[in-house]
SEGUSE-152199 format. One line per field, with one value per residue (C-alpha): residue number from 0; x, y, z. Coordinates in nm, 3 decimals. Example, Ala and Ser with C-alpha at 12.3 -4.5 7.8 and 13.67 -1.06 7.14 Angstrom:
2
doti <- c(0, 1)
px <- c(1.230, 1.367)
py <- c(-0.450, -0.106)
pz <- c(0.780, 0.714)
end
This chain:
547
doti <- c(0, 1, 2, 3, 4, 5, 6, 7, 8, 9, 10, 11, 12, 13, 14, 15, 16, 17, 18, 19, 20, 21, 22, 23, 24, 25, 26, 27, 28, 29, 30, 31, 32, 33, 34, 35, 36, 37, 38, 39, 40, 41, 42, 43, 44, 45, 46, 47, 48, 49, 50, 51, 52, 53, 54, 55, 56, 57, 58, 59, 60, 61, 62, 63, 64, 65, 66, 67, 68, 69, 70, 71, 72, 73, 74, 75, 76, 77, 78, 79, 80, 81, 82, 83, 84, 85, 86, 87, 88, 89, 90, 91, 92, 93, 94, 95, 96, 97, 98, 99, 100, 101, 102, 103, 104, 105, 106, 107, 108, 109, 110, 111, 112, 113, 114, 115, 116, 117, 118, 119, 120, 121, 122, 123, 124, 125, 126, 127, 128, 129, 130, 131, 132, 133, 134, 135, 136, 137, 138, 139, 140, 141, 142, 143, 144, 145, 146, 147, 148, 149, 150, 151, 152, 153, 154, 155, 156, 157, 158, 159, 160, 161, 162, 163, 164, 165, 166, 167, 168, 169, 170, 171, 172, 173, 174, 175, 176, 177, 178, 179, 180, 181, 182, 183, 184, 185, 186, 187, 188, 189, 190, 191, 192, 193, 194, 195, 196, 197, 198, 199, 200, 201, 202, 203, 204, 205, 206, 207, 208, 209, 210, 211, 212, 213, 214, 215, 216, 217, 218, 219, 220, 221, 222, 223, 224, 225, 226, 227, 228, 229, 230, 231, 232, 233, 234, 235, 236, 237, 238, 239, 240, 241, 242, 243, 244, 245, 246, 247, 248, 249, 250, 251, 252, 253, 254, 255, 256, 257, 258, 259, 260, 261, 262, 263, 264, 265, 266, 267, 268, 269, 270, 271, 272, 273, 274, 275, 276, 277, 278, 279, 280, 281, 282, 283, 284, 285, 286, 287, 288, 289, 290, 291, 292, 293, 294, 295, 296, 297, 298, 299, 300, 301, 302, 303, 304, 305, 306, 307, 308, 309, 310, 311, 312, 313, 314, 315, 316, 317, 318, 319, 320, 321, 322, 323, 324, 325, 326, 327, 328, 329, 330, 331, 332, 333, 334, 335, 336, 337, 338, 339, 340, 341, 342, 343, 344, 345, 346, 347, 348, 349, 350, 351, 352, 353, 354, 355, 356, 357, 358, 359, 360, 361, 362, 363, 364, 365, 366, 367, 368, 369, 370, 371, 372, 373, 374, 375, 376, 377, 378, 379, 380, 381, 382, 383, 384, 385, 386, 387, 388, 389, 390, 391, 392, 393, 394, 395, 396, 397, 398, 399, 400, 401, 402, 403, 404, 405, 406, 407, 408, 409, 410, 411, 412, 413, 414, 415, 416, 417, 418, 419, 420, 421, 422, 423, 424, 425, 426, 427, 428, 429, 430, 431, 432, 433, 434, 435, 436, 437, 438, 439, 440, 441, 442, 443, 444, 445, 446, 447, 448, 449, 450, 451, 452, 453, 454, 455, 456, 457, 458, 459, 460, 461, 462, 463, 464, 465, 466, 467, 468, 469, 470, 471, 472, 473, 474, 475, 476, 477, 478, 479, 480, 481, 482, 483, 484, 485, 486, 487, 488, 489, 490, 491, 492, 493, 494, 495, 496, 497, 498, 499, 500, 501, 502, 503, 504, 505, 506, 507, 508, 509, 510, 511, 512, 513, 514, 515, 516, 517, 518, 519, 520, 521, 522, 523, 524, 525, 526, 527, 528, 529, 530, 531, 532, 533, 534, 535, 536, 537, 538, 539, 540, 541, 542, 543, 544, 545, 546)
px <- c(-3.200, -3.502, -3.705, -4.003, -3.794, -3.616, -3.949, -4.068, -3.751, -3.800, -4.160, -4.056, -3.775, -4.015, -4.263, -3.987, -3.874, -4.226, -4.256, -3.920, -4.039, -4.353, -4.143, -3.896, -4.168, -4.202, -3.840, -3.772, -3.580, -3.234, -2.935, -2.622, -2.275, -2.241, -2.567, -2.737, -3.094, -3.152, -3.504, -3.455, -3.421, -3.754, -3.921, -3.719, -4.004, -4.033, -3.659, -3.654, -3.905, -3.672, -3.348, -3.299, -3.361, -3.014, -2.880, -3.173, -2.949, -2.749, -2.741, -2.714, -2.399, -2.221, -2.087, -2.236, -2.047, -2.239, -2.190, -2.223, -2.255, -2.471, -2.608, -2.270, -2.314, -2.694, -2.858, -3.209, -3.460, -3.471, -3.117, -3.237, -3.110, -3.453, -3.302, -3.001, -2.783, -2.626, -2.442, -2.144, -2.291, -2.530, -2.236, -2.019, -2.153, -1.991, -1.657, -1.762, -1.848, -2.215, -2.168, -1.936, -2.057, -2.358, -2.310, -2.573, -2.597, -2.724, -2.632, -2.894, -2.890, -2.858, -2.701, -2.401, -2.157, -2.362, -2.720, -2.636, -2.489, -2.796, -3.073, -2.960, -2.654, -2.835, -3.026, -2.715, -2.513, -2.784, -2.764, -2.385, -2.247, -1.891, -1.708, -1.909, -1.746, -1.839, -1.715, -1.747, -1.728, -1.930, -1.885, -2.013, -2.302, -2.111, -2.132, -2.418, -2.614, -2.533, -2.854, -3.128, -3.277, -3.131, -2.883, -2.633, -2.305, -2.012, -1.708, -1.411, -1.100, -1.016, -1.002, -1.196, -1.382, -1.762, -2.045, -2.395, -2.672, -3.050, -3.222, -3.428, -3.725, -3.765, -3.604, -3.405, -3.076, -2.770, -2.396, -2.211, -1.860, -1.580, -1.566, -1.294, -1.495, -1.788, -1.558, -1.399, -1.748, -1.831, -1.503, -1.534, -1.895, -1.822, -1.541, -1.755, -1.987, -1.696, -1.708, -1.431, -1.433, -1.279, -1.235, -1.268, -1.228, -1.504, -1.576, -1.419, -1.616, -1.617, -1.412, -1.055, -0.779, -0.539, -0.321, -0.604, -0.637, -0.952, -0.991, -0.910, -1.146, -1.012, -1.181, -0.922, -0.629, -0.859, -0.967, -0.610, -0.510, -0.791, -0.707, -0.352, -0.480, -0.712, -0.510, -0.786, -0.764, -0.778, -0.860, -0.811, -1.104, -1.083, -0.729, -0.779, -1.083, -0.943, -0.627, -0.837, -1.044, -0.725, -0.616, -0.950, -0.977, -1.280, -1.516, -1.489, -1.488, -1.809, -2.012, -1.900, -2.117, -2.466, -2.539, -2.734, -2.428, -2.062, -2.104, -2.355, -2.233, -2.381, -2.364, -2.016, -1.898, -2.065, -1.907, -1.569, -1.598, -1.713, -1.411, -1.179, -1.315, -1.251, -0.905, -0.821, -0.922, -0.723, -0.416, -0.438, -0.176, -0.358, -0.352, -0.714, -0.832, -0.701, -1.033, -1.228, -0.984, -1.041, -1.409, -1.349, -1.365, -1.338, -1.088, -0.841, -0.935, -1.107, -0.906, -0.914, -0.742, -0.482, -0.125, 0.110, 0.439, 0.726, 0.738, 0.393, 0.098, -0.254, -0.546, -0.866, -1.168, -1.502, -1.849, -2.154, -2.248, -2.124, -1.779, -1.800, -2.062, -2.084, -1.765, -1.766, -1.786, -1.858, -2.234, -2.250, -2.272, -1.936, -1.815, -1.526, -1.322, -1.292, -1.114, -0.903, -0.596, -0.646, -0.570, -0.315, 0.045, 0.028, 0.406, 0.360, 0.029, -0.172, -0.545, -0.801, -1.158, -1.368, -1.692, -2.014, -2.332, -2.641, -2.460, -2.508, -2.267, -2.478, -2.493, -2.129, -2.049, -2.310, -2.210, -1.849, -1.713, -1.571, -1.417, -1.212, -1.078, -1.007, -0.821, -0.613, -0.491, -0.126, 0.042, 0.080, -0.229, -0.522, -0.898, -1.154, -1.501, -1.792, -2.152, -2.493, -2.700, -2.843, -2.841, -3.162, -3.366, -3.594, -3.443, -3.654, -3.827, -3.760, -3.385, -3.323, -3.022, -3.122, -2.946, -3.068, -3.052, -2.806, -2.438, -2.441, -2.404, -2.742, -2.899, -3.227, -3.325, -3.552, -3.750, -3.673, -3.979, -4.022, -3.820, -3.817, -3.469, -3.366, -3.089, -2.940, -2.915, -2.693, -2.680, -2.516, -2.251, -2.186, -2.104, -1.868, -1.696, -1.658, -1.489, -1.260, -1.161, -1.098, -0.863, -0.666, -0.641, -0.445, -0.205, -0.366, -0.521, -0.897, -1.031, -1.399, -1.554, -1.894, -2.146, -2.170, -2.447, -2.763, -2.905, -3.184, -3.207, -3.396, -3.369, -3.073, -2.873, -2.803, -2.946, -2.716, -2.771, -2.563, -2.842, -2.853, -2.568, -2.333, -2.409, -2.359, -2.029, -1.900, -2.012, -1.816, -1.515, -1.534, -1.560, -1.288, -1.052, -1.053, -0.930, -1.234, -1.279, -1.603, -1.671, -2.040, -1.986, -1.680, -1.867, -2.184, -1.989, -1.865, -2.218, -2.363, -2.100, -2.105, -2.473, -2.663, -2.816, -2.899, -3.206, -3.070, -2.703, -2.750, -2.690, -2.322, -2.271, -2.533, -2.665, -3.016, -3.120, -3.048, -2.774, -2.544, -2.278, -2.150, -1.779, -1.757, -1.925, -1.705, -1.392, -1.513, -1.591, -1.240, -1.101, -1.317, -1.167, -0.816, -0.899, -1.038, -0.753, -0.498, -0.660, -0.605, -0.292, -0.325, -0.004, -0.199, -0.199, 0.169, 0.056, -0.168, -0.070, -0.287, -0.175)
py <- c(5.040, 5.172, 4.947, 4.931, 4.795, 4.557, 4.423, 4.377, 4.187, 3.964, 3.885, 3.804, 3.590, 3.391, 3.344, 3.221, 2.959, 2.853, 2.759, 2.586, 2.400, 2.280, 2.142, 1.991, 1.790, 1.591, 1.482, 1.142, 1.168, 1.026, 0.937, 1.135, 0.987, 0.968, 0.772, 1.075, 1.185, 1.556, 1.671, 2.039, 2.156, 1.986, 2.237, 2.542, 2.790, 2.676, 2.695, 3.053, 3.145, 3.002, 3.146, 3.521, 3.736, 3.820, 4.131, 4.157, 4.128, 4.438, 4.707, 5.062, 5.077, 4.788, 4.502, 4.154, 3.826, 3.595, 3.219, 3.017, 2.640, 2.333, 2.116, 2.102, 2.477, 2.492, 2.161, 2.103, 2.378, 2.531, 2.476, 2.430, 2.081, 1.918, 1.615, 1.599, 1.751, 2.097, 2.301, 2.506, 2.828, 2.835, 2.887, 3.111, 3.433, 3.342, 3.454, 3.796, 4.121, 4.176, 4.548, 4.561, 4.294, 4.070, 3.702, 3.576, 3.203, 3.170, 2.803, 2.544, 2.168, 1.975, 2.258, 2.195, 2.456, 2.465, 2.469, 2.729, 2.951, 2.924, 2.923, 3.113, 3.319, 3.581, 3.724, 3.725, 3.892, 4.159, 4.219, 4.256, 4.597, 4.733, 4.612, 4.291, 3.948, 3.616, 3.277, 3.022, 2.664, 2.430, 2.110, 1.809, 1.762, 1.818, 1.457, 1.257, 1.305, 1.612, 1.637, 1.451, 1.416, 1.694, 1.771, 1.928, 1.773, 1.987, 1.902, 1.801, 2.013, 2.378, 2.403, 2.641, 2.373, 2.345, 2.134, 2.226, 2.005, 1.978, 1.866, 1.562, 1.623, 1.997, 2.064, 2.350, 2.414, 2.491, 2.534, 2.337, 2.444, 2.289, 2.321, 2.582, 2.759, 2.814, 2.925, 3.186, 3.314, 3.354, 3.538, 3.769, 3.863, 3.920, 4.157, 4.330, 4.431, 4.571, 4.279, 4.043, 3.666, 3.397, 3.047, 2.773, 2.399, 2.158, 2.009, 1.662, 1.339, 1.064, 0.838, 0.712, 0.654, 0.358, 0.524, 0.556, 0.932, 1.129, 1.146, 1.489, 1.608, 1.677, 2.018, 2.155, 2.151, 2.277, 2.573, 2.648, 2.649, 2.889, 3.109, 3.148, 3.221, 3.502, 3.620, 3.534, 3.428, 3.051, 2.868, 2.492, 2.408, 2.045, 2.015, 2.216, 2.014, 1.689, 1.722, 1.770, 1.461, 1.263, 1.340, 1.238, 0.872, 0.694, 0.704, 1.081, 1.143, 0.941, 1.169, 1.472, 1.329, 1.180, 0.812, 0.877, 0.922, 1.022, 1.382, 1.565, 1.686, 1.682, 1.997, 1.888, 1.867, 2.190, 2.383, 2.230, 2.337, 2.688, 2.732, 2.583, 2.829, 3.123, 2.996, 2.952, 3.307, 3.449, 3.246, 3.331, 3.589, 3.730, 4.110, 4.158, 3.984, 4.250, 4.443, 4.123, 4.006, 4.335, 4.242, 3.893, 3.773, 3.457, 3.296, 3.222, 2.909, 2.976, 2.842, 2.821, 3.111, 2.913, 3.013, 2.736, 2.680, 2.493, 2.129, 2.136, 1.966, 2.102, 1.909, 2.043, 1.969, 1.951, 1.898, 2.071, 2.258, 1.973, 2.053, 2.434, 2.644, 2.974, 2.882, 3.209, 3.156, 2.896, 2.941, 2.907, 2.608, 2.466, 2.230, 1.997, 2.125, 2.460, 2.296, 2.063, 2.249, 2.066, 1.730, 1.824, 1.933, 2.256, 2.259, 1.956, 2.029, 2.333, 2.319, 2.463, 2.423, 2.454, 2.312, 2.514, 2.492, 2.359, 2.187, 1.840, 1.666, 1.798, 2.165, 2.170, 2.070, 2.285, 2.603, 2.573, 2.503, 2.168, 2.325, 2.560, 2.266, 2.066, 2.354, 2.408, 2.052, 1.960, 1.620, 1.521, 1.708, 1.548, 1.599, 1.485, 1.427, 1.422, 1.474, 1.321, 1.535, 1.744, 1.482, 1.337, 1.650, 1.727, 1.683, 1.905, 2.144, 2.338, 2.378, 2.139, 1.976, 1.611, 1.326, 0.985, 0.757, 0.483, 0.422, 0.279, 0.500, 0.629, 0.958, 1.115, 1.443, 1.656, 1.970, 2.208, 2.354, 2.727, 2.739, 2.600, 2.461, 2.098, 1.924, 1.577, 1.460, 1.168, 0.926, 1.006, 0.746, 0.886, 1.231, 1.077, 0.874, 1.186, 1.369, 1.073, 1.038, 1.412, 1.413, 1.113, 1.268, 1.554, 1.325, 1.399, 1.159, 1.145, 1.041, 0.950, 1.047, 0.922, 1.180, 1.281, 1.119, 1.310, 1.371, 1.118, 0.834, 0.509, 0.263, 0.452, 0.437, 0.715, 0.671, 0.513, 0.522, 0.221, 0.079, 0.388, 0.635, 0.408, 0.130, 0.357, 0.487, 0.133, 0.038, 0.334, 0.232, -0.123, 0.000, 0.265, 0.144, 0.494, 0.550, 0.563, 0.724, 0.618, 0.924, 0.830, 0.514, 0.633, 0.935, 0.730, 0.485, 0.779, 0.919, 0.582, 0.542, 0.896, 0.987, 0.659, 0.757, 1.115, 1.226, 1.554, 1.532, 1.824, 2.069, 1.971, 1.822, 1.970, 2.321, 2.432, 2.114, 1.743, 1.781, 2.069, 2.049, 2.309, 2.355, 2.053, 1.832, 1.967, 1.894, 1.540, 1.481, 1.602, 1.351, 1.082, 1.171, 1.141, 0.810, 0.671, 0.808, 0.622, 0.293, 0.360, 0.335, 0.698, 0.895, 1.193, 1.023, 1.116, 1.479, 1.420, 1.589, 1.369, 1.026)
pz <- c(-1.709, -1.512, -1.279, -1.518, -1.803, -1.566, -1.438, -1.795, -1.877, -1.575, -1.677, -2.033, -1.898, -1.678, -1.960, -2.189, -1.942, -1.847, -2.213, -2.193, -1.884, -2.061, -2.343, -2.098, -1.929, -2.252, -2.232, -2.084, -1.755, -1.808, -1.596, -1.664, -1.706, -1.328, -1.291, -1.133, -1.212, -1.147, -1.234, -1.162, -1.526, -1.600, -1.369, -1.456, -1.405, -1.044, -1.008, -1.128, -0.859, -0.595, -0.729, -0.683, -0.989, -1.123, -0.952, -0.708, -0.403, -0.495, -0.226, -0.362, -0.574, -0.407, -0.620, -0.646, -0.654, -0.890, -0.856, -1.177, -1.132, -1.096, -0.813, -0.637, -0.588, -0.546, -0.481, -0.604, -0.662, -0.314, -0.196, 0.164, 0.236, 0.219, 0.044, 0.275, 0.005, 0.003, -0.256, -0.145, -0.281, 0.013, 0.250, 0.031, 0.185, 0.517, 0.372, 0.245, 0.420, 0.342, 0.408, 0.107, -0.138, -0.196, -0.279, -0.523, -0.586, -0.943, -0.975, -1.065, -1.044, -1.367, -1.566, -1.788, -1.911, -2.229, -2.091, -1.827, -2.096, -2.323, -2.059, -1.750, -1.840, -2.058, -1.760, -1.541, -1.815, -1.838, -1.461, -1.449, -1.360, -1.359, -1.049, -1.010, -0.984, -1.140, -1.014, -1.295, -1.165, -1.382, -1.581, -1.386, -1.633, -1.955, -2.073, -2.220, -2.546, -2.753, -2.957, -2.766, -2.418, -2.210, -2.485, -2.248, -2.362, -2.480, -2.687, -2.474, -2.433, -2.487, -2.864, -3.090, -3.281, -3.274, -3.417, -3.538, -3.400, -3.418, -3.098, -3.194, -2.964, -3.032, -3.368, -3.217, -3.396, -3.188, -3.224, -2.958, -2.854, -2.654, -2.277, -2.316, -2.584, -2.350, -2.068, -2.294, -2.377, -2.005, -1.946, -2.247, -2.175, -1.805, -1.894, -2.156, -1.872, -1.671, -1.425, -1.319, -1.392, -1.168, -1.309, -1.050, -1.100, -1.002, -0.664, -0.615, -0.633, -0.373, -0.595, -0.570, -0.823, -0.838, -0.572, -0.323, -0.376, -0.460, -0.839, -0.984, -1.258, -1.612, -1.628, -1.385, -1.629, -1.904, -1.692, -1.592, -1.958, -2.049, -1.749, -1.880, -2.232, -2.120, -1.814, -1.567, -1.199, -1.156, -0.832, -0.823, -0.594, -0.706, -0.572, -0.252, -0.141, -0.284, -0.075, 0.239, 0.161, 0.098, 0.454, 0.606, 0.516, 0.373, 0.674, 0.708, 0.334, 0.298, 0.524, 0.326, 0.049, 0.051, 0.014, -0.306, -0.527, -0.534, -0.647, -0.428, -0.093, 0.253, 0.463, 0.573, 0.213, 0.107, 0.394, 0.312, -0.053, 0.040, 0.265, 0.001, -0.255, -0.022, 0.071, -0.297, -0.384, -0.093, -0.193, -0.565, -0.664, -0.967, -0.922, -1.029, -0.710, -0.471, -0.445, -0.382, -0.115, 0.065, 0.095, 0.238, 0.599, 0.811, 0.574, 0.851, 1.041, 1.375, 1.670, 2.047, 2.221, 2.412, 2.496, 2.395, 2.573, 2.415, 2.519, 2.679, 2.508, 2.551, 2.694, 2.535, 2.756, 2.574, 2.711, 2.854, 3.175, 3.395, 3.255, 3.235, 3.411, 3.602, 3.789, 3.986, 4.360, 4.624, 4.584, 4.203, 3.973, 3.868, 3.601, 3.675, 3.379, 3.553, 3.847, 3.632, 3.756, 4.088, 3.925, 3.658, 3.691, 3.491, 3.452, 3.224, 3.050, 2.942, 3.012, 2.768, 2.892, 2.575, 2.718, 2.697, 2.900, 2.728, 2.442, 2.304, 2.070, 1.785, 1.888, 1.999, 1.641, 1.464, 1.645, 1.531, 1.880, 1.776, 1.465, 1.685, 1.885, 1.569, 1.405, 1.721, 1.761, 1.727, 1.752, 2.116, 2.239, 2.421, 2.397, 2.654, 2.505, 2.753, 2.640, 2.693, 2.929, 2.644, 2.369, 2.505, 2.418, 2.124, 1.780, 1.555, 1.797, 2.114, 2.161, 1.869, 2.028, 2.057, 1.877, 1.767, 2.072, 1.979, 1.912, 1.561, 1.254, 1.142, 1.043, 0.940, 0.769, 0.989, 0.905, 1.190, 1.360, 1.311, 0.990, 0.640, 0.688, 0.708, 0.897, 0.881, 1.243, 1.342, 1.633, 1.965, 1.890, 1.544, 1.679, 1.935, 1.663, 1.447, 1.734, 1.802, 1.436, 1.403, 1.702, 1.576, 1.230, 1.386, 1.572, 1.907, 2.160, 2.227, 2.567, 2.596, 2.930, 3.047, 3.164, 3.530, 3.740, 3.829, 4.176, 4.132, 4.385, 4.425, 4.712, 4.854, 4.529, 4.282, 3.932, 3.676, 3.303, 3.209, 2.994, 2.769, 2.751, 2.941, 2.695, 2.396, 2.533, 2.568, 2.220, 2.082, 2.290, 2.156, 1.797, 1.814, 2.087, 2.239, 2.596, 2.825, 3.166, 3.334, 3.550, 3.563, 3.767, 3.961, 4.095, 4.145, 4.362, 4.567, 4.606, 4.705, 4.974, 5.112, 5.088, 5.110, 5.446, 5.346, 5.157, 5.020, 4.924, 4.679, 4.961, 4.950, 4.606, 4.369, 4.309, 4.206, 4.024, 3.984, 3.724, 3.803, 4.068, 4.308, 4.356, 4.590, 4.331, 4.052, 4.255, 4.318, 3.949, 3.865, 4.114, 3.949, 3.613, 3.756, 3.919, 3.594, 3.383, 3.596, 3.493, 3.124, 2.912, 2.808, 2.848, 2.982, 3.322, 3.351, 3.374, 3.678, 4.002, 4.225, 4.341)
end
């Protein structure tokens, strides 16, 4: 099809759905069977302007991976997290080589298997080319009225039966099929275009069965049955993500969803589902998937590059520039984690300094640095968690690394300056509690470490932040029972005693500014950590080399 005809088709398509949108505005907004109100289909013309025109992301003759779904795949009209919710389709491209294949998220909130097929699928079907791929993962909205309101319900099961209906508000006549019937239509029409279908079960809900496990959706077995009937790849996304949530516990599972309902995911949940989808495709043995697998990337979990020795646990050290810095020579800035070998017996423990200068709890998490530590943990390991110097910065502008200044669980959605993207930012204490819970989930031991003191003095005493970060640390300790090493006050006591008569102790202890230590300061902070660790019940103290 030439570009002129394609443009004409696009214009006609938009005009058709602008008319549909006008009619839809007359329909009373209704809750679905999950008590969720999604207004996106009532503004479908606007939605079409935000979603890419089908096939428009194609580069030359390269294939396109089309994603077919609802709000769990593309949330809202824009899919930019402005309501704190994300669909997993936004993150799916992270697992595919963009030089080989384009990933096109054609999902739309509020669509059912039926309404997507009648309203959005025709344009996608027209855009399909031989060698393309189509992931079909839809069904959350398949309940409710069949012939009034949104009229998006389908018949249950995988049978071949159907029913003729007339939509009460519009008079439109329609044949409604079973869930399996619609899925078979998607598969057949995808193959007719020379493309390859992949059936994928739905994302899990934040709901538990009588055994305390995440509820598995009934569409999964239906899809698997259809996949066998038509010899199509099947990925049980519902089970893969559900099993992960089962291992997390309720507190962690809750923040993978939003507080609004039990279906729509936060960024955490969307990223989890995107990874589960990629893992499921890579693990599926259907022979037709081989070409797609060759175009995938990043499916293996990222980990810390640490050499493990039998019988030796690893202590992962996390933090900011006060933990890891230039660490080059006697005149450079040093972090205490880089001299941790001076306090540990390395015949008993392996040290992995994973800290990074300039990071807050938030950016250490957002940049995937924490994920590498989490994925690397084994039972018996230890993780030190020391942040705070950079958490006090701006939240939505500048370096965008600040966190909400408190210890209790709270969050807020911010529009990030310089972009049209949104982020849910949590409290300082929340990030610490996430790290602690993650470590314990893996059978490892977390150790909370207070931030190092700064070279700011008043009345002969070094500044202490026990009314802010110190207070928040202790509140987290009280809530979680985590082992706590108070480097802040141990080092401050040392500085008060050694430098109380000197105006400029930075010449020996600090380098270049009031925060960063030289090698002498780093060595002293390491000693402070050892001193504090000895006062705890943590078994890591048995690996200390200092007495």
